Every structure is written in C-alpha cells, then in structure tokens.
N, C-alpha and C positions, 0 to 999 in steps of 0.2 A: 504493499500500500504506500502511496506517495502523497504527501500533503503539499498542496499548491496554495501559495498566498493569493495569487491573481488567477483568474481563469477567463479564457477568451469567450467561452460560451457557458451559459447556465445549464441546468438540467432541462429535459424536454418539456416539463409542464410549464416553464417559463416561456418557451416557444408557443405553447398552446394559449397561454395568457396574452401573448402579443397578438394572436389572431382574434381572440375574444374581445380585447380592449379596442382593437381597430374597428370592430363591427358595431352596429347598433341592433337593438332587439334580440341579442343573443346573451345567454348568461352561462357562466362556467361554474359548476359546482366541483370543488376540489376536495377530495378526501386527503387531509393533511393534518399533521400534528401542530400543536401550538408552537409557533416559532417559524413556521414556513411562510408566514404571511408577509415576510420581508419583501416579497416581490412587488408589493404595492409601491414601495418607494421608487422602484425603478421608473415607474410612469410619472408619479407626481412630483419627483424631485429631479430626476434626470431629464425626462421629456417635458417637464413642467406642465402637465396635463391639469385642467381645472376640475377634473372629477376623478374619483378613484376608479380602478378597474371593476368591470361587472363580474366580480368573482365572489362566491360564497364559500368559506372554508368550514370544514367540520371542527377544526381545531381540537381534536382529542388530546388528552393528556396521558401521562404514564399510568395514572391510576385507572384509566378506562380500558387499558389493554386486557385486563382480566375480566371485563364484562362485555357487553354487546357493542362493539364499535360499528357493526353493520347497521344497527338501529340508529345510531348517531348520524350515520350518512343519510339514511332514508328521511330522517326528521329534517335534517338540513336541506335536503332536496325539496321536499314538499314546502318548507317555509320560503325557500327561494322563489319558487314558482308563485306561490301566493302573494309574495310581496312584490315581485318585479314584473309578473305576467309577460315573460319573454315570448317572442315568436318561436324560438327553438332554444334548446339547452345542449351544452356538451358536459359530459361528466368524465372524471378520471381521478387518478391518485398521484400524489407527489412521490418522490423518490423514497422518502421514509415510509409513507403509508403503503407503498407497493409491497413492502416486506411482510405485512400482516394479510395480504391476499384476500381482501373483502369483496372484490369484483364489483366495482361501482357501476359498470355498465350493465351487468345482469340485474342488479337490484333495481336500478332505475327503470329498466324495461318492464320489470314486473309490477311497478307502481302504477302503471297506466296513466301517466300524466297527459293532460289534454294538448301537448305540443310535441313536435318531433324532438327525440333525445338521441344525441349522437355519442355513442360510447368511444372513448380513446383508450387504446393500448399503447402506451409509450414506455419503451424499455429503458428505464432510467439509468441503468448501470451499463448500458451498451451504447446509448445514443445521447445526443446533446440537443441544445436549444433550437438551432436551425432546423434539424430534423423534426423536433416537436411541432414547430410552426408549419412545415411542409406537410407532415402527416395530418395535422388537424385540418388544415384547409382542404386537403384531399378528401378526408372522411365527410366534411361538411358538404363538399360539392357532390360527392358520390351519393350522399343521402337525399339531397334536396334538388339537384339539378335534373331537368327533364328534357327529352327531345322535343323540339318545337319548330315552327316555321321561322326562317330567317326574317329579319326586319327588311322592308321594301328597299330602304337605302342602306348602303354599306355601313356597318357598324363593327365596333371591336370592343372586347373586354380587356381591361388592364388587370393582369394577374400577378400577385406576389407582394405588393406593398403592405407593410404591417405597422402596427404601433412599435415604438422603440426602434425603428429602422433608420439607417443612416441617410438622411435627406429624402426620405420617401415622400413626405408631404409635398415638397417642391418638385420632385421628379415627376409626380402625377401631373402637375400643372404643365410642365414642359412637354411631356409626352402627349398629353391631350392637345396641346397647340400644334405639335407636329402632325398629328393625325387630322385635325380640323383644316390644316393647310392643304391637305389632299383631298378634302371633302368627306372625311370619315368622322362620324360621331362616336362617342364612347357610350357603349350599352350599359355595362356594369363595371365598376372598379372594385376588386375584391382581393383581400378582405377589407382594405381600408375604406371605411365610409359605407359599407354595404350592409343591408339587412338580410335575414334569412329569406325574405320574400324576393329580394333582389337576386339571391343565388339561384332561385328557381328559374329565373329568366336568362341564365347564362347561355342556354342554347339558342337564343334568339340572334346573337351576334354572329358575323360572317367568319370571324377569326378571333384568336386570342393574342395579346401582346404579352409575352413572358418577360416581365421587367427584371425579376430577381429569381434566377434558378434555384437558390437556396431555399426559398419559402413558397415556390409556386409551381415547380416543374411537375410534380407528382399530379397535381390537379390538371395541368395542361395536357399532359399525357393521356390522362383518363378521358378528357373531353374530346382529344383528337380520335381516340379509339372508339368511344362510345357514342359521341354526339357528331363526329364527323367535322369537327372544327380544328383547322390547322393552327399552329402557334409559331411565333417569330423565334428564331434562334440568336439573333443579334441583339446585344444590350447596347443602347445608344449613348454610351459614355465616351466622349472624345469626337473630335471632328470627323475622322475616317469612319468610326463605328456609326455615327449618326447618318452620314451619307449611305452607308451599307444598309442601315436599318430602313431608310426611306426606299431604297431600291428593293429590299426584300418584301416590303409591303406592296410596292408596285407589282411585283411578280405574283403575290398571293391574290391580289384584288383585280389586277388587270388595268389599274388606273396609272396615269402618268406620274412619274416621281416629281414631287415639288419640295424645294427646300429653299426657304428665305435665309440667305447668309448674310443680310445686311448688318445684322447686329453682332456678327462673328468677328472677334478681335485677336483670338489666339494665334493664327497663323502669321499676322503682321507683327504682333507683339513679340512672338518667339524668334522671329528673324530680324528684329530691329536691333540697332547698334547698342541699345542698353542691355540686350539679352544675349548677345553673341558671345559674351565672356563666360556664359553659363554652358555653352555647348561642350559637350564631352563630360560634364560632370557625372561622377560615379554614384549611382543610386542603388539602394537596396529596398525591395518591396516585400511587404507581408501584411496579410489580412484575410478577408474572406475571399474565396476563389473568384467570384464574379468581379469584384473591384480590383483585384491584383491583376487579373487577365486584362482588364480595360487600361489600367494604369501603365502596364508594361508596353502596351502598344503606343499609347500617348507619349510616354517617356522616350521611347526610341524614335518613333516616326514624326512626332509633332513638336517635341522639345529639344531633340538633339542630344538627350542624356545617354549615358552608357549604363545598362542594366547589368550590375555585378552580382546580383543574387535575388531570388524571389522564392516565395513560399506562401503556404495558407495553413490555417488551423483547422478548418472543416474538412474531415477526411472524405466526405462525400464528394469533394471536388478534387481529390488528389490526383486522380488519373488525368484530368484536363491540365492541371498545373504542371504535372511531370512532363506532359507532352510539350507544353509551352516553354518550359525551362530548357528542354532539349533544342528547341528552336532558337533560343537565346544563347545556347551553349554555355549554360550555368547548371549548377546542381540544385534541384528543388529541395526546399526545406518544408516537410510536412510534420507539424508537431502542435501539440497543445501546451507545451512547456515553454514559458517565456524566457526561462533561463537558457534554453538552447538557441533561442532566437537572439538573445543578447550575446551569447558566445559567438554566433555566426557573424553578427555585426562587428564585433571586436576584431574577428579574424579578417574580415574583408575590408574594414576601415573605409566605409563609403563617405562621400562628401554630403550626402543627404539621405534620409530615410523617409519612405512613404509607407505609412503603416497605420496602426490602431492607436487607441489611447495608451496602450501598454508600451509600444515602440516610442511614443512621445516621452514617456518617463525615462525609457532606456537611453534616448538620445540626449535628454537633458543631463543624465549622469555622465555620459561619454563626451558631452560637448559637441555633439553632431546635430545640425538642424533637422527637424522632422515635420512633416505635413500629414495630417490625418486623412486617409482615404477610405476608411472602412470601420464598421463596427467591430469590437466594442468601443464605444465613444463616451465622452463626458458631457456635462451640460452645455459646454460652449459650442458643441456640434449640433445643437438644436436651436439655431439663431432665430430671432424674431424676424429678421430680414429674409427676402427671397434668395435662396442660395442653393439651387439645384446641382447635381452632378451630371444629369443627362441632358442631351439636346445641345442647342447652340449656346444658350446662356449658361449651361453646365461647363461647357468647354472654357468659357471666360472665366468662370469661377475657379475652375481647376488651375488655370494659368496663374491667377493671383495667389491662390492657396500654396501652390508649389514654389513659385519664384520668390515671394516675399521673405520666407525664412532665410533663403540664400542671400538676398540683397541686404536684409537687415543684419545678417551674420557677418557679411563682408564689412558693412559699415562699423559694426562693433569691433571687428578685427583692426580696421584702419585707426580708430580712435585709440585703441589699446596700443597699437604700434607706434603711434606718435604721442603717446601720453607724456613723454619727457620733453616735447617740443616747447619752444618759447611761448607759442600762442595757444597750446592745447592742453597744458598741464591743469590740474584740478584747481589751482589757486588763481588762474589767469582771469576768471570771470567770463560771463557770457558776452560775445562780441555784439550780439543784436541789442544788448542793453547799453551800448555806448561805452562800455568800460575800455580802458586802455589796457593792453596786455601787461602783466606785471611778471617780472622775472621770478622764478621759483628760488626761494631761499634754500640753498643746499644745506643739508645737515649730514654730517658724516654718518654713515651707516656702520654698525658694528660688524667687525670681521666675522663672517659665518663660513667656516670651512666646507660645510655641506649643507645641502638644501633638501634632498629627498633620498630615501633608502628604497631599494627594490627588494624583492624576495631573495635575490642572489647577493644582497649586501653590497651592491654597486652604489657608489656615492656620487651625486651630482654636485659638483663645485658651483659656488654662487654665480660665477661669470657664465658658466655653461647654462645654468637654469635660466638666467636672464636672457641669453641668446636664444634659448628654445622658445621663449615667449614671443619672439618675433616671427615665429612660423605661423601661418594661418591656422586657426583653431581646428579647422575641419580635417587637417592632416597632422596636427601636432601630437596626437596619441600615437599614431603610427610611427612618427619620427622618433618619439621617446622610446617606444618599444624596440624599434630596429637598433637604435644607439646602444641600448642596455644589452641587447643580444650580441651586438658587435663587440662591445667591451668585454662581456662575460667570456666569449669565445677566445679572447686574447689575453685573458687573465688580468685585464685592467680593472682596478679596484675604484679609481677616481676618474669621473668623466669631466674633461675639461672642454674648452671650446675646440681645441684641436681634435679631440676624439669625436666631437659632434660632427665636424666637417669631414673627417676621415671616414666615419660611418656613412655620411651622405654620399661621398664619392664612391664608397664601396657598393652601395645598393643602386647607384645610378648606372652602374656598368651594364 
C-alpha cells in the first residue's frame, strides 16, 4: 500500500458527482460513511458554485455497521425523492461503503420509486474519477435515451462537459459558436446544464460532438451503435485542431466548412518579433490525455517549442499518449504519482512546464515557469472572465497563458541579473516617481568560504555561487547539477568560478 499526499484524480464516485452536479433535475443518493461528504467542498469552494451538489448521503457511522445499514440507505433514498422530487435519480456507494456490499442499486429498484433510478457500479479500488464520470453519463444515456426522428434542421449534441471541468463552461460557448457559424444548432448539451428529460431527446440530433473523451466517449460510442448517431473524433483545442474539427463536421453533415478567423491572434503573435526568442523553448507536458495531446500539437506546430517529455495520469488514455510520444520521439510517462513526475522534470530540466495544479507547485519548487493546461486545477482556473480552451478564442487564451510565464520569468531574471547596477539596485528608488538614482552604499560582506553543500559534500565558494545566479533561472538548476557532477567526478571538493566554467565547457562539447 502506498500513501499519496496529492492525487490527480479522486475516487469514481466523485466523477459521478461531477455529472450529477452538472445536470438539473437529477439527484444522487450516495451510500457513504460520515466523512465522505468532503466532496461538496470541491464544487462550492473550488468551482465557486452558488449551490451545493444535488447529493444525499446516508452518512452511516461505525456504530451502524453492526445493525441494518441497508435500511439506512432505503430511508435516505425515500427522503431524497420526497424532498427534491427529481426527474431521475442515480444511486451508488462510495469507496468505503463499497466494502460492506449493501447493493444500493438493487435496493433502490425494489423500492418502486416513481422516477427512473439508474444504479451505478463503480469499482472504487480499480478505477478513478474520470472513469466514474464517463460511466455515469453512459448509464444515464443508456437508461433514458431513445431512438427518434432527427430534427428537420441539422443539430448536434455536445457530449462530455461536466461540473468541476477545466474551462468546460466557456468551451461550451465557443463550440456552440463554431457550430452556429456553419448553420448547426445545439440539440442537447450533456451532462452540463441538461435535465433527464433532455437526455431522452439525444436521439433527435444528427450527430454528437465529443468534447472530452475522458468523460463522454462511452456515451458517444453507445449512441453511435444503438441510435446511429456518429460523433466527432477531433477536439478543437488549438488553431490546427479547430480547423480540422470544422472540416470533420463538414464531412459528417455535407455542409460547407466555415470558420471565421478574424479574431484569431495566436499565429501572428507567435511569429512576431516579441515571441521569436521563445522559439525552441524546451517544454514538458503532463495532465489528462485529451489536453496533453492538444497541447503537444500546439507547442510544436503553433508555438515553435520543443517537446522534451509528455505524459498523462489517466490510464484510460495511456495507449493514445504512448503513440503520441513515439511520434514526438520522447518517452511517455503514464503515472498517478506526482513524485515520478517531479523526478522526470528534474531529469529533463525543461524551460517550461505545461501541466496541472500539481506541476505548478513542482515548477515553483524547481524554479521553472508553469502554465496550467489540465485538471486537477485550483480556484484560479475557474475565472469569472470568459477564458475557453477550445476554438478561436481558446487559441488566443492559450497563447497568453503559455507565453506570459516565460516573459515574466525573463523579466524577473533580468532584474535579478542587474540588481547590482547603479540604477536598478533596491535603494535607487522608482524612476517613474522622479527620484534620481542613488549610488548603493557598499558595506563589506563577511567572508564566507562556502555557500551550499551537496549530498556529496561538494562546497560552492561564494564567488562561484554569485556567478551561478547570473545564469537564467530556467537552466540554473541544470547548471548547478552538472557542475556538481563534474566536480565530484574529478575529486574537486570546492567549486570556484574556474570549476563552473570548466564544467560549462565540458558539457558544451
């Protein structure tokens, strides 16, 4: 057994809760012990929702395990229906409650509630949150969706966006605009904003737009097989992917592809003189499979970066990411352990990280800029402003999100580099306040024969440590490690400026 401080995904019942919270008129009865109700905080505090999730917990306690926990579930189930009068209910167990094997689905079916009840069998100890969302939406669609005549005009369903999803709210708006530009209306968006009654009308659409494979692919596959409704395979994140998405829709519908690029700024910005110095920057990507695959294409083809490593945490996407890594000639990292991710980042020493909230913390510790491209995310990734990832505006947002950490990091490095300059030292005063620059009053520093020790007891002399700080922050860590290795291999105990530059010349060969 391995204890993890951070996890990329929660248990599958959290995924089911993301679907329930995204919908209206649906209620989730969760057989769970007291303490598993922490999941409420994910939506009210992280996503800043103005109402709590539509979830009723049985909240049994340790003393209840010797009595009838099954009856507790039935009582909670009936009370939830009486209070909320939902159009449909889903029922299941949390990871802890799964151990007592009360069969919530079977019990709810025998109760004869006057609304559809969808039982969830989510293997908590084999699967994770994204699987839970995907499986929950699939079971709801399979239970409620029915074959029916298509709408007279061409319509599409948007499948996959959930509560607590990375920019899902704004992506819906952007994809809806892309469809409307081609004369296509949205029939149903599910689960985000849908009711169980809306789910019954999914078959009226001509095709489905699979926005997020992690949370909607199972439902799309079922509708393609049972309802004869094809679904898109391209996720429109980035300029090239958005263009391919529009072409794919044109092939499905027979319509002319239309895409208004008048708002598109990424191509010009990324090739402008202010951005060309970013060309060739070495980046490492990690997150969910969908966003990593999209980010890899943008990084290489649209930003001119060099992808030195990539990976994902959701093993359902492992095959796709391994194939993508082979295309980029790098080794894929498929792991749920953030410590493995941190070790890979330290090994590759990239100049930028494109990752999750976890990698943002890793980057802060290592002194490497990081832009968040995927869940898991924190409160700042649910902005009040319009900030999509998909479509034309999404491409503009991505450019800003990725470039600004590099630009600000360079500015920080330059300020640090010139901190001893006559006009830039801390005591000089702000020039825009009309202050004349004041010379720094030099005070003699105490002689310090050493600054830092490594695990091998290699000592950095003060002048070498000072010289090291002149190296840009995004490669400073690698320079330090290489110099220490160089010194250790030669039996050098004290690193001087000469040692630093000898190591630089050695590794430059």
